[in-house]
C-alpha positions as CSV (number, residue, x, y, z in Angstrom):
1,M,-25.2,-22.0,25.8
2,D,-27.6,-22.2,22.5
3,I,-30.8,-20.7,23.8
4,P,-33.4,-21.2,20.4
5,I,-34.4,-18.1,19.0
6,S,-38.0,-18.9,19.3
7,K,-38.3,-19.8,23.1
8,L,-36.7,-16.1,22.7
9,L,-39.0,-14.9,20.5
10,S,-41.6,-16.3,22.6
11,K,-40.1,-14.7,25.8
12,M,-40.8,-11.6,23.9
13,E,-43.8,-11.5,23.2
14,A,-45.1,-12.3,27.0
15,E,-42.8,-9.3,28.1
16,L,-44.4,-7.4,24.9
17,T,-47.9,-7.6,26.4
18,K,-47.3,-7.7,30.2
19,A,-46.2,-4.3,28.8
20,K,-49.4,-3.4,27.0
21,N,-50.9,-4.4,30.4
22,S,-48.9,-2.3,32.9
23,Q,-50.4,0.3,34.2
24,S,-47.6,2.3,35.4
25,E,-45.2,4.0,33.7
26,K,-42.3,2.2,35.8
27,E,-43.2,-1.2,35.3
28,R,-44.2,-0.7,31.5
29,R,-39.8,0.4,31.2
30,E,-38.8,-2.5,32.9
31,R,-41.0,-4.6,30.7
32,I,-39.4,-3.1,27.7
33,V,-35.9,-3.1,29.1
34,V,-36.0,-6.8,29.2
35,I,-37.5,-6.9,25.9
36,Q,-34.2,-5.0,24.8
37,S,-31.9,-7.5,26.6
38,L,-33.9,-10.7,24.5
39,C,-33.0,-8.9,21.0
40,E,-29.5,-8.2,22.2
41,L,-29.5,-11.8,23.0
42,I,-30.1,-12.4,19.6
43,L,-28.3,-10.2,18.2
44,D,-25.8,-10.6,19.6
45,E,-25.7,-14.6,18.9
46,K,-26.3,-14.7,15.4
47,S,-23.6,-11.8,15.1
48,P,-21.4,-13.0,11.9
49,Q,-17.8,-12.6,12.2
50,V,-16.2,-9.5,12.0
51,Q,-13.5,-10.1,9.0
52,T,-10.5,-7.9,8.7
53,I,-9.3,-5.9,5.7
54,T,-6.3,-5.7,4.1
55,S,-5.0,-2.8,2.5
56,P,-3.2,-3.2,-0.9
57,S,0.2,-3.3,-1.2
58,S,1.8,-0.3,-2.8
59,S,2.0,-2.1,-6.5
60,S,-1.3,-2.8,-6.7
61,I,-1.6,0.9,-7.2
62,S,-0.9,2.1,-10.6
63,P,1.2,5.3,-11.3
64,A,-1.9,7.0,-12.9
65,E,-4.2,6.6,-9.9
66,L,-1.2,7.6,-7.9
67,Q,-1.1,10.7,-9.3
68,K,-4.5,11.4,-9.0
69,M,-4.4,10.9,-5.3
70,M,-1.4,13.2,-4.6
71,G,-2.1,15.8,-7.0
72,N,1.0,17.9,-8.8
73,M,3.6,17.3,-6.3
74,A,5.2,20.6,-8.4
75,T,2.6,22.9,-6.4
76,V,3.1,21.9,-3.0
77,V,4.5,24.7,-0.9
78,K,7.2,23.7,1.6
79,N,7.5,25.5,4.9
80,P,10.5,27.4,5.7
81,S,13.1,25.3,8.4
82,S,13.8,26.8,11.7
83,S,17.1,27.6,10.4
84,E,15.4,29.8,7.6
85,A,13.3,31.6,9.5
86,R,13.2,35.0,8.9
87,K,15.1,37.5,10.6
88,E,13.2,40.9,11.7
89,D,15.3,44.3,12.9
90,D,13.1,44.5,15.8
91,A,12.6,41.5,17.2
92,N,14.8,40.1,19.9
93,G,15.1,36.1,19.8
94,D,13.1,32.8,18.3
95,S,10.5,33.0,20.4
96,L,7.4,34.6,18.9
97,F,7.1,35.6,23.2
98,D,10.5,37.6,22.6
99,F,9.6,41.6,22.1
């Protein structure tokens, strides 16, 4: 069901007038909530379609760009694997909690 925006705007104007003339804070807040709901209706109705963004293929990245992104790979420090773990003389096992 399509509601003309002009009709929604006129309804918002009427609610705004009622909010300005309201005596209590509670009534004013109720009118403002109605205005907020009408605004959401307008925004939801006219929201543009979401475009999907595709990632570029790996062939479109030049080697120079890849080098700039990755930096110098020769300076990468490897973490020691579990088989290369350092053994201490006073340690009882592989766990940190083995005393």
